[in-house]
C-alpha positions as MATLAB code, in Angstrom:
seq = 'MPSPLFSTEEYQQAPLVLLDDRSYTSFTLRHMPHRLGLIIVAADPDDSTVYHRAVAIGAEAVLRAGQDLSWLHLRLHSATDCRYAHWEALLTGGPADPPPPATS';
ca = [
       0.000    0.000    0.000;
       1.478    3.395   -0.899;
       2.205    5.779    1.925;
      -0.396    8.547    2.111;
       1.273   11.826    1.225;
      -2.042   13.619    1.542;
      -5.449   12.773    2.933;
      -8.562   12.307    0.847;
      -9.911   15.482    2.418;
      -6.796   17.479    1.435;
      -7.036   16.057   -2.093;
     -10.678   17.091   -2.432;
     -10.148   20.573   -0.960;
      -7.071   21.500   -2.994;
      -7.868   24.102   -5.662;
      -5.733   22.209   -8.199;
      -3.850   18.890   -8.207;
      -0.859   18.152  -10.449;
       0.032   14.470  -10.680;
       3.218   13.132  -12.250;
       2.136   10.344  -14.618;
       4.796    8.096  -13.070;
       2.786    8.229   -9.825;
      -0.314    6.823  -11.524;
      -0.110    3.345   -9.973;
       0.367    4.646   -6.437;
      -2.444    7.128   -6.982;
      -4.900    4.476   -8.210;
      -4.076    2.215   -5.250;
      -5.335    5.017   -2.999;
      -8.778    4.914   -4.737;
      -9.049    8.701   -4.800;
     -12.387   10.058   -6.010;
     -12.716   11.848   -9.348;
     -12.602   15.627   -9.070;
     -12.264   18.750  -11.171;
      -8.825   20.295  -11.321;
      -6.738   17.116  -11.604;
      -3.976   17.590  -14.191;
      -1.533   14.886  -15.261;
       2.033   15.952  -16.012;
       3.605   13.538  -18.512;
       7.384   13.247  -18.404;
       7.648   11.349  -21.702;
       6.310   13.464  -24.583;
       6.007   10.358  -26.786;
       3.929    8.258  -24.370;
       0.465    8.050  -25.908;
      -0.809    5.754  -23.119;
      -0.908    8.679  -20.701;
      -4.299    9.750  -22.093;
      -5.882    6.389  -21.261;
      -4.527    6.621  -17.709;
      -5.691   10.230  -17.372;
      -9.239    9.351  -18.413;
      -9.298    6.415  -15.999;
      -8.697    8.706  -13.010;
     -10.852   11.581  -14.263;
      -8.067   14.041  -15.085;
      -9.043   17.387  -16.590;
      -5.986   17.660  -18.841;
      -2.567   16.252  -19.686;
       0.525   18.458  -19.819;
       3.579   17.110  -21.638;
       7.238   17.830  -20.969;
       8.409   20.709  -23.137;
       4.894   22.071  -23.668;
       4.262   25.805  -23.328;
       3.205   26.400  -19.737;
       1.253   29.650  -20.180;
      -2.040   27.777  -19.790;
      -0.796   26.171  -16.564;
       0.312   29.542  -15.159;
      -3.150   30.960  -15.766;
      -4.806   27.854  -14.317;
      -2.647   28.055  -11.168;
      -3.459   31.723  -10.683;
      -7.145   31.060  -11.223;
      -7.155   28.124   -8.787;
      -5.451   30.142   -6.063;
      -7.493   33.334   -6.583;
      -4.339   35.313   -7.274;
      -5.401   38.933   -7.658;
      -1.948   40.359   -8.249;
      -0.898   38.417  -11.311;
       0.794   40.266  -14.147;
      -1.272   38.598  -16.867;
       0.740   40.086  -19.712;
       3.952   38.570  -18.322;
       2.275   35.188  -17.931;
       1.094   35.178  -21.514;
       4.393   36.093  -23.152;
       6.187   33.332  -24.931;
       3.162   31.532  -26.343;
      -0.586   31.188  -26.467;
      -2.596   30.468  -23.353;
      -4.569   27.723  -25.041;
      -5.308   24.770  -22.779;
      -3.603   21.451  -23.404;
      -5.617   18.713  -25.091;
      -8.326   17.345  -22.796;
      -7.649   14.016  -21.120;
     -10.486   12.459  -23.150;
      -8.405   12.463  -26.356;
];
């Protein structure tokens, strides 16, 4: 059984959860409930199986290594109610389009 790094309550109350795709097995052994705001971070940009795993745990999106992170910056600021963000600085360097949904 994986060691609990966070409680179910903490998981459900967090404004946003980023999960390394390599932690998928440990995460599924915990039987965490589906929730909005779960994002999988894929270390291997060529691993197409990550989408199947993301759908299985109800992830909102999949971010790949090397992908433009402008969307993630905006999502983090939105999730934490940051009122002092310099939006122009966050959007420089690429579009703020979301990554492909986990249902792809």
